[in-house]
N, C-alpha and C positions, 0 to 999 in steps of 0.2 A: 466622302466629304467631311473632312476636320471643321466641328464647329466649337465655340467656347461651351455650348449648352451639352453636348455629348461627351465631353471631357470632364465635366463637374459631377462629383459625388453630393449630395446634398445631406445636411444632417449627420456627418460622419464624425466618430468618437476620435477625440485628438490622441487620447489615451492609446489607441491600437498604432500610433506612428510614432511613439515617442518611447526610450528606454527607460524613462522615469515611471511609464504607465500611467501618466496622469494628463488630464485635458479635457474639457467638456466637447459637447457636439458642435461642428463647424458648420454654420451655415452653407458654405461652400467649400469643397476640397477637391484636389486633382494631385495625380500622380502621372505626369508626363513621361513619356518613355524615348520622346525623338526631340531635338531640337524644333522641328517644325509643331509639335503638340506645344511645347513651352513657348515659343513666340505665340501660336493662336491664343493661348491662356493669357498672358501679358497685354496682348492687344485686345482682347476680349474685355480685361478687366479697365482700360480705357475707355471703350465703348459703353459699359454699365455702371462707369461710376465707381467700382470698388478699389478698395485697397489691397495689397497682397503681402504676403509674407511667404518668403520662400526659405527651405530646410533639406537637408540630406536624408540621413537614416533616423536622425531626431535622439541623436547619442548625447548632445550637448546643451539640451536646451529644456526648460520648464515651459510648457504650454499652460495658458490659463485656464480656471474652473469653467469660467463664463466666457467663451470665447466672441470676439467682436463680429456682429451679423453682417456688417459690410466688408469684411476681409474674406478675401480667397486665399486659403492655406495650400499651399503648392508643396509637395514633399517628392525630391528628386531619389528617392529610392528606386525607383524602376528605370531611374535614365541611367544605363548600366551597359555600357559596351566597351570594346575597344579596337583599335584597328593597327594591325601588325604589319609592318612593310620592312623591306630588307634594311631600311637606314633608319625609321622612324616606329616609335610606338606611341600612338595616341590610346590615353585612359579619360574615359568620362568622368565627370564630378561626381555620379551617383555610384561609382564602384567602390565597395569597401576597402580602406587602408590595409586591413588585415590581409585582402586578399593579395596585395602586393609580396607580403612575406611569404605566402605561399607560391605565388607564380616567380617569386627571384629563386626559390627553393627548386620549384621545377625546372626553371629556364637556367639554372645555374650562374644566375647574377648577384655577385654578393652584395652589401650594401642596404638590403630591403629588410633585413632582418629584425630591425627595431619596430616596423608597423605592424607585426605578429600580434594581434589580439586589441589592437587600436580599435574604437568600435565603430567609428564614423567613418563619413566616406571621403572619399579623395577631394573634393571639392570643399569640404568643412577644413580639412586639414591643409589646403592651399591658403585659405583665407585666414586662418589663425597659425600659420607655421607650425602644425601639429608635431611634437617632439615627444620622445622616450631617452632618457638619459641625455648621452650627448650626439645625440641623431635626430636630426629634424627634417621634414618634408622638402624643405628648400634645397636639401642636399642631394637628392636624387631625381628632381624634375629639370627639364630645359628651358621649354617655352611653354605658356600659360594663355588658354583663349577664353574669353569671357564678351560678353554682352554689357556696353554701359545703359543701363536702365534709364538714364537721362536723355539719351539720344532718342529722338522719335523713329530712325530705321530701324533699330534695334539691331543694327548687322553685327557680326561677329570681328573681334579685334583679338590681335595677339600682342604679347610683351615677353621679352627675354627675362628669366628667372633673375640676372645680375640687377634689374630695372625694377625690382619687385619690394623694396627697403623692407627687405626680412629682417628681422630681430627677432627676441625671445617673446613668442606668442604675436609677433604684430606683423603685419604686410602691409602694402599699397591697398589692399583690395578692404580693408577696416576704413580707409580713408575716401575712398569712393564707393558712388553708385554702381558698382561694376560686380554682376553675375558670372561666377566662374563654371565655365562649361567643360573644361577638362584641361589635359596637360601634355606635351609629349616628353617622356621621360630620357634621363640621359643615357640610359644603356637601352641595348636593344636586342630581342631574343633572337636567337637562332632562327631563319626562316623553316628550318624542319621541325621546329617544335610547334608551330603556329595550330596546327590541328589541336593538341594536346592543351595547349592554352586556352583555345575556343571552348572546348570541351569542360575545363575547371569553371570557367565563366558561364558556360551554359548551366551548369547543376545550380551555381548560385542563384542567377534568375528565376529557375523553377521553383526557389524556395520563394519568390515574391518579395525579398527584400525583409529579412526577420528583424523586428525591433528590440525584443525580450533578450536582455544580456544571457540568460541561461540558454537560449536556444541557439543565440550567436556563437556563443563559445562552445558547444558542443559541436557544431557545426563546423567550425573551424579546427578545431582539434581533431574531429574526423578526416577532415582533407590532409592534414599535416601527418596523421597516422597512416593513411592511405598510402602517400608519398614514401614511407619507409618501407613498406609494403614490396614497394617497386625497387629497392636496394639505394634508396637515398637517406642520407644521413641528416636528422634535424640537428642545425648549429647549436651549439650550446648556449646562444645569445635568445634564441625563441625559447629553449626549455626553462631559460632563467626566467624569462618572462612571465609564462605559464605559471612556474611555481611561485613567485612574486605576487602576480594577482589572485591566484587561488588562496595564497598565504593571508591574503588582506580582504578575503571574500569578497571579491569585486563583483563577482558574478551571480552571488546568491541573493541579493534583493534587486528590485529596481532602482536605479541610481541614474545619475548623468556622468559618473566618475568624479575626479576632482572639481569642487564647487569653486575653489578660489585659485588665481594665481600666487605662485611663490614669489614672494619680495626678495630678489637676489642683493638689494642694497642693505636688506636688514641680516641675510646670511644665514636664516634659520627657515626651513620649510614651514608653511602654514599648518600642516597636520601636526607638527611637533607643538607648536604653539596653542593648538588647540587642546593636545594632550597636556599640557602644563595647566592650561586652565582647567583641567578636570570635567571637561564638556564632553568626553567621550561617552557614548551611551545615552546621552540626556535625550528625552523624548518630548515632542509634543504633537498631541493627536495621534496619527497613523505616521509621523516622520519621527527619524530617529538620526542624530548624530552616529555614525557608525561606530561600533564599540573597538573596530580593528584598525580604523583609518580616519585620524581626526579631520582631513579634508574631504569627507566622502557624508553626504546626507542621503540616507536609504529611505526610500519608500516602504517601511516596516509593516504597515497594516492599512492599505485603502488611504493612503495619505493625499491631501489637498495640495495644490500650489500655494495657498495662504499657509499653510502648515510648514511647508518646506522654506518658505519664505522668511516665517518667525524665525525657524533656526539659523538660517543665513544672518538675518540681524543680529542674533544672539551671539554668532560668531565674531562680527564685524566689532560690535561694542564693546565684546569681551576682550579681543585682540587690542583695539584701540586705546582701551582703558588701562591695560595691561603692559603694552610693546609701544604705543605711540604712534600707530599707523594703521590705518583702514585697509584690510585687505581686499584685492580687486576681485570681483566675480570673474569667473571662466564660464561659468555655465550662463547662456542666454536665456533671460526671462523675459518670456514674451507676455505683452500687457494685453 
């Protein structure tokens, strides 16, 4: 029998569930694997008078050094499954976006290459319309399934992608208390490939949702390499992504990737502006603005959340003074 109590872990280090590897011990923490477990946790929060914070793989957030004791922190990184039918391919929100790039190669479905080495889960990608270059998640999904957290029934609902108000890192899910459960994809694999696809996903689930960027990269690179041994060719876009991210040292230190959204009205990437301010390499405690990418703040030496936030404010103030606007954070700072 599922109960709130047996689904919760106590005194769990949030640093273990964030690519930043930062965060104190949570009084309540859970990793549901099914919709039933997730709803049991949400209903339990109501019963026990707890707040909750829900995340995916923890790749785009900064947990606090001292988490709130009355909050249940829910990670969906074990909420990983897909359902392949002759005319439908549903993927759950905890499934890594990068797995779409691998599966697109396996299933011979073009258009998923841009997701390769995106470190977050599909739910986060749907929420923020994750993108790489000129491609974005809204290009490859058809129907999104979600729970309205303000609805006492917590019943599953769906919405067509055309109604999701997608823009640059924007969506309807940022405007409403809706929890993304997953989506139907625009393209569907051949049913003859289902077994191979399920094996691919099972291997990832066996890793129990890695959060460190180094292990994430190694795993995805090994999966791509294994497919080449089966005679499949790695698309140039995927190779270019790997070369770019390695060149910028994206996986060398714990980080959240890009800290700020680019201001397209201004027309110059935030990383380039930080470079003009000569802030790359600036340290504060264990945090550092990456010497290789001005829009990354890395956990260089056991950094705290407060040290990361100090450097975020340094960039915000510097850009505002020199260029006349405050860059908007992309990272979710959990208070």
